[in-house]
Backbone as CSV, one residue per row, in Angstrom:
resi,resn,N_x,N_y,N_z,CA_x,CA_y,CA_z,C_x,C_y,C_z
1,MET,-7.151,-22.748,-12.987,-7.638,-23.391,-12.100,-8.846,-24.418,-11.853
2,ARG,-9.872,-23.625,-11.875,-11.160,-24.102,-12.278,-11.021,-25.942,-12.746
3,PHE,-9.765,-25.629,-14.409,-10.109,-27.477,-14.735,-9.307,-28.236,-14.236
4,LEU,-8.400,-27.999,-13.368,-7.953,-29.317,-12.478,-8.796,-29.442,-11.496
5,GLU,-9.727,-27.902,-11.523,-10.844,-29.306,-10.107,-11.247,-30.250,-10.637
6,ARG,-11.867,-29.922,-11.798,-12.672,-31.358,-12.598,-12.157,-32.028,-12.728
7,LEU,-11.191,-32.002,-12.643,-10.124,-33.222,-13.088,-9.707,-33.670,-12.061
8,GLY,-10.357,-33.208,-10.805,-9.990,-33.844,-9.528,-8.383,-33.972,-8.977
9,LEU,-7.856,-32.807,-9.943,-6.315,-32.626,-9.461,-5.948,-31.356,-8.470
10,GLN,-6.975,-31.636,-8.302,-6.731,-29.721,-7.155,-8.469,-30.127,-5.740
11,LYS,-8.342,-29.868,-4.947,-9.652,-29.378,-4.374,-9.914,-28.300,-4.759
12,ALA,-11.534,-28.355,-4.707,-12.402,-27.275,-4.627,-12.271,-26.671,-3.268
13,LYS,-12.052,-24.862,-3.151,-12.286,-24.462,-2.177,-13.828,-24.199,-2.197
14,ASP,-14.326,-23.656,-0.639,-15.613,-23.766,-0.583,-16.010,-22.627,-0.440
15,PRO,-17.372,-22.480,-1.541,-17.449,-20.555,-2.087,-18.118,-20.333,-0.777
16,GLN,-18.932,-20.720,0.323,-18.768,-19.532,1.439,-17.957,-19.468,2.192
17,GLU,-17.349,-20.123,1.808,-15.579,-19.709,3.299,-15.345,-18.708,2.150
18,GLU,-15.010,-19.033,1.138,-14.609,-17.654,-0.059,-15.066,-16.334,0.119
19,MET,-16.166,-16.149,0.351,-17.551,-15.634,0.204,-17.058,-14.685,2.025
20,LYS,-17.011,-15.351,3.032,-16.640,-14.676,4.361,-15.192,-14.274,4.244
21,LYS,-14.404,-15.007,3.606,-13.152,-13.933,3.192,-12.879,-12.723,2.442
22,TRP,-13.737,-12.214,1.908,-13.800,-11.668,0.471,-14.794,-10.443,1.478
23,ARG,-15.843,-10.930,1.973,-16.089,-9.519,2.559,-15.850,-8.780,3.666
24,ARG,-14.753,-10.007,4.666,-13.382,-9.355,6.307,-12.628,-8.133,5.041
25,GLU,-12.054,-8.602,4.159,-11.430,-7.698,2.952,-12.246,-6.411,3.197
26,LEU,-13.032,-7.149,2.195,-14.062,-5.509,1.839,-14.237,-4.729,3.510
27,ARG,-14.558,-5.502,4.319,-14.468,-4.350,5.563,-13.978,-4.246,5.989
28,LYS,-12.137,-4.363,6.145,-11.353,-3.873,6.393,-10.936,-2.745,5.164
29,GLU,-11.493,-2.908,3.922,-10.534,-1.530,3.061,-12.068,-0.391,3.280
30,GLN,-13.221,-1.208,3.711,-14.147,0.328,4.196,-13.646,0.896,5.060
31,ARG,-13.185,0.454,6.327,-12.671,0.900,7.107,-11.421,2.155,7.484
32,ALA,-10.329,1.799,5.969,-8.978,2.357,5.956,-9.867,3.338,4.677
33,MET,-10.916,3.561,4.548,-11.551,4.491,3.468,-11.876,5.278,4.862
34,ASP,-12.296,4.902,5.857,-13.057,5.761,6.840,-12.530,6.671,7.007
35,ARG,-10.805,6.239,7.600,-9.801,7.376,8.195,-9.827,8.334,6.898
36,GLU,-8.984,7.438,5.845,-8.611,8.320,4.818,-9.942,9.537,4.239
37,ILE,-10.760,9.243,4.339,-12.276,10.104,4.399,-12.065,11.116,5.390
38,SER,-11.890,10.661,6.681,-11.744,11.952,7.886,-10.478,12.576,7.420
39,LYS,-8.936,12.539,7.503,-7.978,12.689,6.991,-8.600,14.081,5.904
40,LEU,-8.808,13.774,4.794,-9.404,14.538,3.736,-10.173,15.956,4.561
41,GLU,-11.230,15.446,5.309,-12.212,16.578,5.548,-11.620,17.527,6.641
42,GLN,-10.458,16.887,7.117,-10.268,18.147,8.225,-8.945,18.414,7.429
43,MET,-8.278,18.100,6.464,-7.597,19.113,5.427,-8.354,19.773,4.690
44,GLU,-8.914,19.872,4.368,-10.290,21.066,3.474,-10.451,21.474,4.940
45,ARG,-10.664,21.498,5.789,-10.822,22.686,7.190,-9.903,23.596,7.431
46,LYS,-8.830,22.654,7.381,-7.725,23.989,7.698,-7.530,24.512,5.740
47,SER,-7.623,24.167,5.000,-7.334,24.904,3.749,-8.425,25.682,4.039
48,ARG,-9.489,25.801,3.736,-10.464,26.670,3.800,-10.352,27.871,4.552
49,ASP,-9.802,27.740,5.979,-9.414,28.202,7.050,-8.045,29.342,6.533
50,GLU,-7.473,28.850,5.957,-6.141,29.647,4.979,-6.480,30.750,3.920
51,CYS,-6.855,29.794,2.939,-7.820,30.842,2.003,-8.873,31.407,2.755
52,ARG,-9.146,31.795,3.471,-9.971,32.680,3.911,-8.991,33.630,4.781
53,LYS,-7.817,33.442,5.826,-6.619,34.094,6.121,-5.947,34.643,5.055
54,TYR,-5.703,34.356,3.412,-4.371,34.522,2.579,-5.296,35.898,1.843
55,GLY,-7.014,35.643,1.890,-8.066,36.603,1.310,-7.307,38.121,1.850
56,LYS,-8.090,37.897,3.617,-7.996,38.897,4.026,-6.728,39.965,3.925
57,GLU,-5.440,39.165,3.751,-4.367,39.633,3.382,-4.126,40.044,1.853
58,GLY,-5.508,40.095,1.309,-4.602,40.223,-0.398,-3.925,39.655,-0.831
59,ARG,-3.804,38.480,-0.964,-2.835,37.385,-1.043,-3.133,36.526,-2.636
60,GLN,-4.148,36.929,-3.463,-4.601,36.526,-4.435,-3.844,35.280,-5.047
61,ASP,-2.753,35.087,-5.171,-1.923,34.424,-5.687,-1.867,32.868,-4.601
62,ALA,-1.661,32.602,-3.253,-1.073,32.728,-2.309,-3.092,31.894,-1.960
63,CYS,-4.193,32.610,-2.249,-5.489,32.203,-1.676,-5.817,31.036,-2.829
64,LYS,-5.414,31.063,-4.166,-5.842,30.662,-5.375,-4.793,29.016,-5.793
65,ILE,-3.190,28.971,-5.073,-3.076,27.746,-4.412,-3.619,27.125,-3.725
66,VAL,-4.676,27.327,-2.452,-5.173,26.816,-1.420,-6.105,26.780,-1.940
67,ALA,-6.969,26.856,-3.087,-8.311,26.519,-3.775,-8.022,24.877,-4.429
68,ARG,-6.861,25.273,-5.038,-6.484,24.199,-5.791,-6.019,23.020,-5.310
69,GLU,-5.993,22.686,-3.821,-5.881,22.438,-3.027,-6.876,21.641,-1.802
70,ILE,-8.131,22.400,-2.534,-9.193,22.610,-1.956,-10.332,21.134,-2.612
71,VAL,-9.810,21.743,-4.184,-10.856,21.241,-5.046,-9.847,19.455,-5.364
72,ARG,-8.828,19.668,-5.247,-8.465,18.194,-5.122,-8.460,17.174,-3.999
73,THR,-8.567,17.703,-2.999,-8.790,17.290,-1.289,-10.451,16.678,-1.714
74,ARG,-11.309,17.658,-2.482,-13.035,17.138,-2.557,-12.525,16.185,-3.641
75,ALA,-11.933,16.106,-4.429,-11.976,14.851,-5.928,-11.206,13.612,-4.864
76,ALA,-10.779,13.380,-4.168,-9.977,12.643,-3.501,-11.363,12.096,-2.518
77,ARG,-12.268,12.834,-1.583,-12.849,12.334,-0.797,-14.259,11.975,-1.838
78,ASN,-14.688,12.893,-2.752,-15.753,12.222,-3.802,-15.455,10.732,-4.307
79,ARG,-14.284,10.541,-4.496,-13.770,9.053,-4.924,-13.732,7.855,-3.296
80,MET,-13.642,8.815,-2.814,-13.671,7.596,-1.686,-14.887,7.392,-1.557
81,LEU,-15.598,8.069,-1.323,-16.943,7.730,-1.207,-17.913,6.886,-2.012
82,MET,-17.477,7.289,-3.254,-17.531,6.682,-4.873,-17.566,4.976,-4.129
83,ALA,-16.100,4.778,-4.218,-15.357,3.773,-3.403,-16.692,3.072,-3.011
84,LYS,-16.151,3.295,-1.435,-17.004,2.253,-0.491,-18.592,2.037,-1.017
85,ALA,-19.934,3.170,-1.904,-20.269,2.582,-3.016,-20.584,1.340,-3.463
86,GLN,-19.670,1.734,-3.645,-19.125,-0.005,-4.945,-18.857,-0.868,-3.448
87,ILE,-17.868,-1.098,-3.112,-17.598,-2.111,-1.609,-18.943,-1.933,-1.381
88,ASN,-19.781,-1.538,-1.367,-21.511,-1.865,-0.397,-22.279,-2.800,-1.271
89,SER,-22.503,-2.108,-2.498,-22.897,-3.297,-3.600,-22.459,-4.754,-3.674
90,VAL,-21.314,-4.564,-3.289,-20.448,-5.995,-4.129,-21.044,-7.022,-2.900
91,ASN,-20.937,-5.904,-1.257,-21.035,-6.740,-0.245,-22.400,-7.672,-0.233
92,MET,-23.033,-6.585,-0.646,-24.847,-6.683,-0.907,-25.053,-8.420,-1.555
93,GLN,-24.346,-8.258,-2.669,-24.642,-9.407,-3.497,-23.718,-10.505,-3.167
94,LEU,-22.859,-10.294,-2.454,-21.924,-11.485,-1.670,-23.286,-12.858,-0.798
95,GLN,-23.830,-11.353,-0.027,-24.867,-11.558,0.451,-25.815,-12.314,-0.121
96,THR,-26.229,-12.028,-0.944,-27.657,-12.748,-1.848,-26.653,-14.216,-2.524
97,GLN,-25.629,-14.184,-3.204,-24.884,-15.187,-3.410,-24.638,-16.644,-2.116
98,ALA,-24.441,-15.534,-0.913,-24.246,-16.870,0.198,-25.764,-17.569,0.334
99,ALA,-26.544,-16.845,0.383,-27.911,-17.249,0.491,-27.853,-19.254,-1.085
100,MET,-28.072,-17.914,-2.253,-27.926,-19.279,-2.957,-27.067,-20.561,-3.176
101,VAL,-25.650,-20.072,-2.457,-25.272,-21.632,-2.888,-25.411,-22.475,-1.342
102,ARG,-26.194,-21.793,0.011,-26.862,-22.568,0.480,-28.374,-23.651,0.441
103,ALA,-28.498,-22.973,-0.407,-29.764,-23.205,-1.304,-29.547,-24.720,-2.477
104,ALA,-27.935,-23.753,-3.131,-28.004,-24.763,-4.327,-26.474,-25.346,-4.477
105,GLY,-25.685,-24.861,-3.337,-24.895,-25.111,-3.075,-23.361,-24.693,-4.078
106,CYS,-24.131,-23.484,-4.797,-22.681,-23.154,-6.189,-22.703,-21.740,-6.069
107,MET,-22.010,-20.561,-6.670,-22.699,-19.727,-7.237,-22.832,-19.490,-8.239
108,LYS,-23.640,-18.288,-8.931,-24.045,-17.771,-9.977,-23.310,-16.589,-10.703
109,LYS,-22.938,-16.543,-11.784,-22.523,-15.628,-11.876,-23.165,-13.879,-11.786
110,SER,-22.707,-13.001,-11.212,-23.040,-11.239,-10.588,-22.638,-10.675,-11.666
111,THR,-23.598,-9.993,-12.966,-22.571,-8.845,-13.945,-22.921,-7.807,-12.817
112,GLU,-23.314,-7.674,-11.485,-23.420,-6.486,-11.333,-21.724,-6.738,-10.034
113,VAL,-21.705,-7.759,-9.291,-20.125,-7.847,-8.722,-19.097,-7.899,-10.046
114,MET,-19.358,-7.846,-10.825,-18.492,-7.673,-12.092,-18.166,-5.989,-12.262
115,ARG,-19.629,-5.659,-12.296,-19.127,-4.335,-12.729,-18.792,-3.412,-11.722
116,CYS,-19.292,-3.453,-10.326,-18.100,-2.936,-8.809,-16.602,-2.979,-8.887
117,MET,-16.812,-4.331,-9.297,-15.085,-4.901,-9.129,-13.997,-4.324,-10.541
118,ASN,-14.821,-3.789,-11.254,-13.962,-3.646,-12.575,-14.200,-1.851,-12.215
119,LYS,-14.764,-1.024,-11.615,-14.483,-0.267,-11.134,-13.744,0.669,-10.128
120,LEU,-13.789,-0.847,-9.188,-13.045,-0.725,-8.096,-11.329,-0.974,-7.993
121,VAL,-11.194,-1.670,-9.248,-9.732,-1.752,-9.455,-8.973,-0.631,-10.174
122,LYS,-9.441,0.207,-10.442,-9.332,1.416,-10.572,-8.423,2.515,-10.480
123,LEU,-9.245,2.045,-8.998,-8.445,3.293,-8.106,-7.131,2.707,-7.515
124,PRO,-6.574,3.708,-7.420,-5.240,3.396,-6.574,-4.656,2.757,-5.644
125,GLU,-6.011,3.352,-4.660,-5.966,2.876,-2.890,-6.406,1.927,-3.357
126,LEU,-6.926,0.998,-3.901,-7.654,-0.104,-3.333,-7.167,-1.800,-4.217
127,GLN,-6.247,-0.582,-5.801,-6.103,-1.826,-7.235,-5.610,-2.408,-6.688
128,LYS,-4.609,-2.834,-5.786,-3.658,-4.394,-5.631,-4.402,-5.466,-4.596
129,THR,-5.352,-5.018,-3.879,-6.703,-5.731,-3.155,-7.475,-6.377,-4.419
130,MET,-8.402,-4.991,-4.594,-9.004,-5.363,-5.441,-9.168,-6.535,-6.932
131,MET,-7.264,-6.375,-7.350,-7.291,-6.670,-8.523,-7.256,-8.825,-7.824
132,GLU,-6.904,-8.869,-6.498,-6.082,-10.254,-6.237,-7.778,-10.770,-6.000
133,MET,-8.654,-9.835,-5.862,-9.494,-10.445,-5.038,-10.737,-10.494,-6.307
134,GLN,-10.690,-9.913,-7.675,-11.256,-9.934,-8.541,-10.486,-11.388,-9.452
135,ARG,-9.497,-11.471,-9.250,-8.852,-13.034,-9.577,-9.230,-13.946,-9.027
136,GLU,-9.675,-14.071,-7.929,-9.845,-15.086,-7.224,-11.625,-15.117,-7.656
137,MET,-12.440,-14.344,-7.285,-14.069,-14.537,-7.998,-14.020,-14.882,-9.360
138,GLU,-12.927,-14.363,-10.072,-13.356,-14.881,-11.460,-12.748,-17.130,-11.305
139,ARG,-11.750,-16.826,-10.524,-11.494,-18.528,-10.334,-12.622,-19.098,-9.464
140,SER,-13.670,-18.468,-9.628,-14.728,-19.589,-8.397,-15.590,-19.252,-8.942
141,GLY,-15.632,-18.868,-10.225,-16.736,-18.540,-11.375,-17.879,-17.477,-10.775
142,LEU,-17.492,-16.886,-9.975,-18.330,-15.404,-9.621,-18.708,-14.841,-11.078
143,ILE,-17.529,-13.997,-11.460,-17.545,-12.735,-12.347,-16.598,-13.930,-13.825
144,GLU,-16.836,-13.601,-14.706,-16.828,-13.670,-16.157,-15.213,-12.967,-16.500
145,GLU,-13.918,-13.447,-16.930,-12.650,-13.448,-16.964,-12.893,-11.793,-17.535
146,VAL,-11.849,-11.134,-17.114,-12.133,-9.403,-17.104,-10.531,-9.921,-18.223
147,VAL,-11.305,-9.211,-19.680,-10.387,-9.233,-20.692,-9.837,-7.398,-20.946
148,GLY,-9.032,-7.118,-21.049,-8.582,-5.395,-21.287,-8.933,-4.449,-20.590
149,ASP,-9.086,-3.133,-20.671,-9.514,-2.007,-20.015,-10.981,-1.533,-20.044
150,ALA,-11.795,-1.088,-19.409,-13.100,-0.246,-20.499,-13.126,1.123,-19.561
151,LEU,-12.068,1.775,-19.096,-11.522,2.674,-18.455,-12.062,4.080,-19.193
152,ASP,-13.400,4.644,-19.406,-13.516,5.758,-19.789,-11.923,6.958,-19.660
153,GLU,-11.133,7.715,-20.400,-10.168,8.470,-19.750,-11.024,10.085,-20.429
154,LEU,-10.781,11.083,-19.202,-11.137,12.179,-20.255,-10.163,12.788,-20.401
155,ASP,-10.369,13.736,-21.322,-9.302,14.628,-22.249,-8.535,15.108,-21.577
156,GLY,-7.330,15.545,-21.106,-6.336,16.407,-20.745,-6.737,17.962,-20.239
157,ASP,-6.900,18.092,-21.565,-7.515,19.577,-21.777,-8.654,19.786,-20.738
158,ASP,-9.688,18.919,-21.189,-10.833,19.208,-20.552,-10.756,18.935,-19.132
159,VAL,-10.356,17.968,-18.664,-10.042,17.871,-17.370,-9.181,19.570,-16.483
160,GLU,-8.211,19.823,-17.117,-7.717,21.118,-16.830,-8.449,22.200,-16.639
161,GLU,-9.572,22.267,-18.016,-10.387,23.488,-17.768,-11.241,23.255,-16.838
162,GLU,-11.896,22.386,-17.039,-12.526,21.736,-15.109,-11.994,22.191,-14.549
163,THR,-11.086,21.472,-14.115,-10.178,22.238,-12.528,-10.658,23.617,-11.700
164,GLU,-9.672,24.172,-13.257,-9.441,25.667,-13.327,-10.766,26.581,-13.258
165,LEU,-11.851,26.088,-13.447,-13.213,26.431,-13.427,-13.507,26.187,-11.434
166,GLN,-13.215,24.998,-11.085,-13.791,24.683,-10.017,-12.618,25.402,-8.826
167,VAL,-11.190,25.874,-9.020,-10.394,26.700,-8.184,-11.182,27.976,-8.276
168,ASN,-11.633,28.157,-9.421,-12.088,30.622,-9.340,-13.087,30.045,-8.781
169,LYS,-14.033,29.234,-8.529,-15.768,29.138,-7.601,-15.080,28.635,-6.407
170,VAL,-14.468,27.924,-5.835,-13.957,28.309,-4.062,-13.273,29.403,-4.016
171,VAL,-12.179,30.062,-4.671,-12.198,31.641,-4.316,-13.207,32.341,-4.543
172,GLU,-13.789,32.215,-4.981,-15.048,33.352,-5.181,-15.791,32.516,-3.690
173,GLU,-16.171,31.242,-3.309,-16.647,31.312,-2.148,-16.076,31.737,-0.866
174,LEU,-15.200,31.106,-1.130,-13.903,31.534,-0.078,-13.557,32.744,0.343
175,ALA,-13.576,33.741,-0.313,-13.006,34.970,-0.589,-12.936,36.163,-1.516
176,GLY,-13.997,35.415,-2.350,-14.709,37.090,-3.180,-14.757,37.747,-2.588
177,ASP,-15.993,38.016,-1.344,-16.178,39.186,-1.100,-14.625,40.203,-0.643
178,LEU,-13.675,39.754,0.296,-12.718,40.046,0.036,-11.477,40.798,-0.721
179,PHE,-12.124,40.292,-1.811,-10.809,40.598,-3.106,-11.735,42.027,-3.527
180,LYS,-12.858,41.990,-2.979,-13.726,42.943,-3.959,-13.219,44.581,-3.738
181,GLY,-12.690,44.985,-5.244,-12.317,46.645,-4.803,-11.097,46.995,-4.781
182,GLN,-9.977,45.778,-4.449,-8.642,45.313,-4.460,-7.677,46.613,-5.501
183,THR,-8.685,45.872,-6.912,-8.330,45.779,-8.257,-8.147,47.531,-8.360
184,ASP,-9.264,48.376,-7.731,-9.343,50.103,-7.730,-8.235,50.778,-6.920
185,ALA,-7.330,49.938,-6.010,-6.796,50.249,-4.536,-5.664,51.187,-5.410
186,PRO,-5.375,52.309,-4.811,-3.868,52.764,-5.154,-2.712,51.359,-4.632
187,GLU,-1.770,51.706,-5.871,-1.019,50.935,-5.364,0.430,51.925,-4.575
188,THR,0.610,51.535,-3.643,1.256,52.692,-2.447,2.108,51.072,-1.827
189,LEU,3.143,51.695,-0.759,3.553,51.030,-0.661,4.490,50.545,-0.873
190,PRO,5.896,50.477,-2.185,5.967,49.085,-2.653,7.078,49.262,-1.805
191,GLU,7.340,49.248,-0.452,8.828,48.542,-0.068,8.190,47.543,0.229
192,GLN,6.401,47.733,1.248,6.313,45.960,1.273,5.582,45.251,0.481
193,GLN,5.218,45.862,-0.366,5.389,45.040,-2.021,6.281,43.629,-2.041
194,ALA,7.365,44.930,-2.239,8.672,44.144,-2.672,8.993,43.266,-1.237
195,VAL,8.621,43.084,-0.583,8.944,42.163,0.485,8.039,40.551,0.630
196,GLU,7.008,41.114,0.305,6.108,40.303,0.840,6.187,38.801,0.050
197,PRO,6.815,38.699,-1.224,6.836,37.665,-1.660,7.388,37.017,-1.529
198,ALA,9.213,37.395,-0.942,10.022,37.251,-0.078,9.475,36.397,1.499
199,GLU,8.443,36.729,2.157,7.932,36.434,3.231,6.815,34.959,2.878
200,ALA,6.150,35.121,1.782,5.114,34.106,1.501,6.012,32.949,0.921
201,ASP,7.295,33.216,0.564,7.690,31.931,0.165,7.274,30.321,0.534
202,ASP,7.951,30.686,2.236,7.429,29.424,2.308,5.979,29.032,2.493
203,ASP,5.781,29.610,3.115,3.974,29.575,2.642,3.582,28.503,1.222
204,LEU,4.008,29.374,-0.181,3.493,28.757,-0.937,4.372,27.480,-1.325
205,ASP,5.579,27.125,-0.882,6.080,25.829,-0.864,5.608,24.864,-0.327
206,THR,5.313,25.021,0.721,4.547,24.475,1.673,2.995,23.303,0.910
207,MET,2.372,24.599,0.686,1.743,24.319,-0.192,1.085,23.388,-1.163
208,LYS,2.367,23.859,-1.687,2.817,23.342,-3.439,2.623,21.817,-3.558
209,ALA,3.971,21.456,-1.978,4.439,20.088,-1.840,3.190,19.107,-1.306
210,ARG,2.220,19.970,-0.882,0.532,19.088,0.031,0.206,19.136,-1.267
211,LEU,0.005,19.885,-2.349,-0.407,19.623,-3.429,-0.434,18.784,-4.143
212,GLN,0.872,18.567,-4.584,1.509,17.332,-5.521,1.173,15.474,-4.181
213,ALA,0.884,15.960,-3.362,0.779,14.362,-2.574,-0.699,14.112,-2.569
214,LEU,-1.449,14.957,-3.337,-2.787,14.323,-3.076,-3.196,13.810,-4.574
C-alpha cells in the first residue's frame, strides 16, 4: 500500500485524520467496555448473594457452582480493565504522535503503540476492531508489521488448578462460616435429602448456562 503511495499511484492519507479516526474508535470501544464492566459487576453482586443463600441452606455443591461463576466474572472484568488501560496508553501515544505530525509532518514508529495493540488484538471482545486498526497503523508507518503470534499461553492443567483454588477461596470468603460444623451433623430427615436435589435441578442448570456464557 505504501509502495503505491511512493510511486504516486495512490494518494497518501492525512496522518492527522487517521489518528483522529483511531482515537474516535478507541473511545467508542472504551464506552462499550464500561457498559460491559458495569454488567459484570452487577452479575457478581447477584452471584455473591446467591452463594450466601445456598450457604445458609447448606447446599455446598450449588454454592461452589456459583463461586466458579464469580471467579469467571472477576476474570472477565479484570480483562476488560486491563484492556481499558492499554487503550488509554494507545490514546496517549496518539496524542504525542499528533504533536509530532504537526511539527515534522509525519509519524514516527512507536514501539509502545505496537506493544499495546499486540495485546488488544488478542482479546475476543476487541479482536475484529483492533486487527483492522492494527493493519491501518502498519500501512501508515506508525508500527512495524506484525509477524506471527507472540501470545504466551498457560498450561491448561495449571489454569484449571489455579481456578479451583480461587473457587475454594470464594466459597470460604462468602459461605465458609455457614458450612462450619455441618460435616458433624447427623444425617437425619432422609426424605428431605432425597427431594432436595430434584428441587435444585432448575437452579443448577441455570447457573451452568451462565457459566458457559462467560
